[in-house]
PAMARVO-171534 format. One record per residue (C-alpha): x, z, y; residue number from 1. Coordinates in nm, 3 decimals. Each point is the difference from the previous one (the first is absolute). Layout:
       u       w       v tifi
       X       Z       Y  NUM
...
This chain:
       u       w       v tifi
   1.835  -3.806  -4.975    1
   0.096  -0.055   0.361    2
   0.362   0.035   0.103    3
   0.117   0.188   0.307    4
   0.358  -0.052   0.114    5
   0.118   0.281   0.226    6
   0.288  -0.092   0.230    7
   0.125   0.287   0.210    8
   0.266   0.263   0.054    9
   0.067   0.344  -0.147   10
  -0.346   0.129   0.095   11
  -0.168  -0.246  -0.237   12
   0.286   0.031  -0.247   13
  -0.102   0.364  -0.047   14
   0.316   0.164   0.133   15
   0.003   0.368   0.085   16
   0.280   0.203   0.158   17
   0.104   0.331  -0.149   18
   0.225   0.258   0.163   19
   0.105   0.353  -0.070   20
   0.306   0.208  -0.089   21
   0.223  -0.248   0.180   22
  -0.132  -0.291  -0.207   23
  -0.165  -0.310   0.142   24
  -0.138  -0.282  -0.213   25
  -0.247  -0.287  -0.006   26
  -0.201  -0.039  -0.318   27
  -0.314  -0.173  -0.121   28
  -0.307   0.218   0.002   29
  -0.099   0.129  -0.342   30
  -0.306  -0.221  -0.014   31
   0.151  -0.337   0.081   32
  -0.308  -0.195  -0.105   33
  -0.301  -0.127   0.193   34
  -0.254   0.146  -0.241   35
  -0.295  -0.002   0.242   36
   0.046  -0.376   0.042   37
   0.047  -0.080  -0.368   38
  -0.317   0.195  -0.074   39
  -0.178  -0.261   0.214   40
   0.133  -0.284  -0.213   41
   0.295  -0.090   0.221   42
   0.344  -0.073  -0.140   43
   0.257   0.132   0.249   44
   0.344  -0.159   0.029   45
   0.198   0.213   0.242   46
   0.297  -0.187   0.147   47
   0.069   0.244   0.281   48
   0.356   0.104   0.073   49
   0.156   0.292   0.180   50
   0.137  -0.109   0.338   51
  -0.196  -0.326   0.008   52
  -0.097  -0.166   0.328   53
  -0.206  -0.306   0.090   54
   0.323  -0.202   0.006   55
   0.093   0.120  -0.348   56
  -0.345  -0.106  -0.118   57
   0.019  -0.338   0.168   58
   0.344  -0.079  -0.143   59
  -0.124   0.071  -0.354   60
  -0.369  -0.083   0.017   61
   0.016  -0.294  -0.239   62
   0.144   0.231  -0.267   63
  -0.235   0.288   0.081   64
  -0.317  -0.205  -0.032   65
  -0.140  -0.089  -0.345   66
   0.062  -0.334  -0.165   67
  -0.365  -0.098  -0.022   68
  -0.231  -0.264   0.142   69
  -0.342   0.136  -0.092   70
  -0.039   0.193   0.328   71
  -0.139   0.309  -0.170   72
   0.236   0.253   0.146   73
   0.039   0.205   0.314   74
   0.302   0.115   0.197   75
   0.010   0.332   0.180   76
   0.272   0.023   0.265   77
   0.131   0.337   0.127   78
   0.287  -0.030   0.248   79
   0.103   0.146   0.333   80
   0.155   0.341  -0.065   81
   0.352  -0.128  -0.062   82
  -0.041  -0.273   0.262   83
  -0.064   0.267   0.264   84
   0.302   0.209  -0.097   85
   0.332   0.027   0.186   86
   0.368   0.041  -0.084   87
   0.014   0.374   0.060   88
   0.376   0.019  -0.049   89
   0.044  -0.254   0.281   90
  -0.244   0.193   0.220   91
   0.188   0.321  -0.071   92
   0.334  -0.154   0.094   93
  -0.123  -0.172   0.316   94
  -0.323   0.148   0.137   95
   0.049  -0.185   0.330   96
  -0.012  -0.339  -0.173   97
  -0.289  -0.235  -0.066   98
  -0.126   0.031  -0.355   99
  -0.241  -0.244  -0.153  100
  -0.223   0.061  -0.301  101
   0.088  -0.161  -0.331  102
  -0.252  -0.277   0.073  103
  -0.097  -0.061   0.361  104
  -0.374  -0.005   0.081  105
  -0.024  -0.374   0.067  106
   0.188  -0.092  -0.316  107
  -0.202   0.250  -0.201  108
  -0.330  -0.158   0.100  109
   0.123  -0.357  -0.048  110
   0.160   0.057  -0.341  111
  -0.293   0.205  -0.129  112
  -0.242  -0.280   0.093  113
   0.221  -0.259  -0.174  114
   0.007   0.210  -0.314  115
  -0.378   0.023   0.001  116
  -0.040  -0.375   0.037  117
   0.246  -0.069  -0.281  118
  -0.189   0.236  -0.231  119
  -0.325  -0.176   0.086  120
   0.157  -0.339  -0.065  121
   0.088   0.130  -0.348  122
  -0.370   0.066  -0.058  123
  -0.016   0.374   0.066  124
  -0.259   0.209   0.175  125
   0.203   0.212   0.243  126
  -0.056   0.351   0.133  127
   0.221   0.240   0.197  128
   0.030   0.375   0.018  129
   0.082   0.186   0.317  130
   0.274   0.265   0.005  131
  -0.005   0.355  -0.132  132
   0.071   0.225   0.302  133
   0.332   0.180   0.018  134
   0.067   0.366   0.076  135
   0.241  -0.023   0.298  136
   0.136   0.354  -0.031  137
   0.095  -0.043  -0.366  138
   0.131  -0.350   0.061  139
   0.219   0.118   0.287  140
   0.155   0.266  -0.223  141
   0.063  -0.273  -0.255  142
   0.170  -0.255   0.226  143
   0.229   0.253   0.173  144
   0.165   0.106  -0.327  145
   0.362  -0.107   0.047  146
  -0.074  -0.119   0.354  147
  -0.018   0.159   0.344  148
  -0.346   0.145   0.054  149
   0.067   0.032   0.375  150
   0.102  -0.366   0.031  151
  -0.299  -0.131  -0.191  152
  -0.237   0.224   0.192  153
   0.157  -0.117   0.327  154
  -0.073  -0.361  -0.092  155
  -0.352   0.073  -0.125  156
  -0.099   0.213   0.298  157
  -0.207   0.221  -0.232  158
  -0.067   0.025  -0.371  159
  -0.352  -0.135   0.048  160
   0.152  -0.341   0.081  161
   0.063  -0.044  -0.372  162
  -0.374   0.019  -0.067  163
  -0.094  -0.219   0.295  164
   0.239  -0.280  -0.089  165
  -0.116  -0.001  -0.360  166
  -0.360   0.000   0.124  167
   0.085  -0.301   0.219  168
   0.102  -0.194  -0.309  169
  -0.319   0.110  -0.171  170
  -0.181  -0.166   0.290  171
   0.201  -0.318  -0.061  172
  -0.106   0.001  -0.366  173
  -0.364   0.034   0.100  174
   0.044  -0.279   0.254  175
   0.147  -0.228  -0.268  176
  -0.294   0.074  -0.229  177
  -0.251  -0.080   0.274  178
   0.170  -0.317   0.120  179
   0.055  -0.124  -0.357  180
  -0.355   0.081  -0.112  181
   0.119   0.236  -0.274  182
  -0.190   0.303  -0.128  183
   0.181   0.317   0.108  184
   0.003   0.283  -0.253  185
   0.009   0.319   0.204  186
   0.233   0.239  -0.184  187
   0.094   0.169   0.328  188
  -0.325   0.174   0.093  189
  -0.028   0.215  -0.314  190
   0.339   0.151   0.090  191
  -0.086   0.048   0.366  192
  -0.330   0.167  -0.082  193
   0.142   0.240  -0.256  194
   0.016   0.368   0.101  195
   0.276   0.037  -0.257  196
   0.213  -0.287   0.129  197
   0.337   0.160  -0.075  198
  -0.086   0.010  -0.370  199
  -0.037  -0.379   0.005  200
   0.350  -0.071   0.134  201
   0.341   0.049  -0.160  202
   0.271   0.213   0.161  203
   0.157  -0.299   0.177  204
  -0.315  -0.048   0.206  205
  -0.051  -0.366  -0.090  206
  -0.073  -0.031  -0.372  207
  -0.327   0.121  -0.149  208
   0.008   0.293  -0.239  209
  -0.147  -0.022  -0.352  210
  -0.332   0.105   0.151  211
   0.038  -0.259   0.277  212
   0.064  -0.279  -0.248  213
  -0.311   0.097  -0.195  214
  -0.198  -0.021   0.323  215
   0.137  -0.348   0.071  216
  -0.092  -0.125  -0.346  217
  -0.350   0.142   0.022  218
  -0.045  -0.165   0.340  219
   0.119  -0.336  -0.135  220
  -0.244   0.025  -0.290  221
  -0.286   0.078   0.236  222
   0.082  -0.319   0.190  223
   0.079  -0.221  -0.299  224
  -0.273  -0.250   0.083  225
   0.149  -0.071   0.342  226
   0.331  -0.102  -0.154  227
  -0.161  -0.281  -0.198  228
  -0.226  -0.120   0.281  229
  -0.019  -0.379   0.007  230
   0.072  -0.072  -0.367  231
  -0.350  -0.130  -0.044  232
  -0.271   0.077  -0.253  233
   0.069   0.308  -0.205  234
   0.262   0.137   0.237  235
  -0.196   0.310   0.091  236
   0.123   0.321  -0.158  237
  -0.211   0.311  -0.021  238
């Protein structure tokens, strides 16, 4: 059985956000498994972590990768959402200031490429996913809780800037995949093309809903062969 190591953030971890009656919580979706992949004979080891960035991955990559030398495993990276985020409390307190994302664009690209090369040196086939799109209206409502909505909006210019900046980092992910020669698993398009998009996103506007996570896992299974590209004879997966 082939092994797939998934290294990502809360999206791949399976986190959903629940709200209602004054309660707000992050929990794992009810179906926390990758059944569609295991049905194709793939053993999934999910080492994703909520809040993870490419730097977090790079600092711990030796521990996140398997202790094996047979080269019969793949690594699927999913990063960028947290890297593109900002310190919204700082923005709220000083909207006139300069505020950088958690990981600047140049560092994001450079560190992501280093992580890919290190995984390949360990014998892995490497693939990337792009980013699940956010809902800017829901996300704005989420980040202004306990902050000044007027100040954050003043810095953004308009709520749509949240979507555009996140989309910019999605472009960086796709650039990294192209320049590193990695298969890109497109989990973004199924969300964008859905006429029932809101049902795929949690109330915070950034985490998939239960239905959204099922869509991601089905999409990964449909592209399972791409993840193991380059492992040699017998690597193809139906």
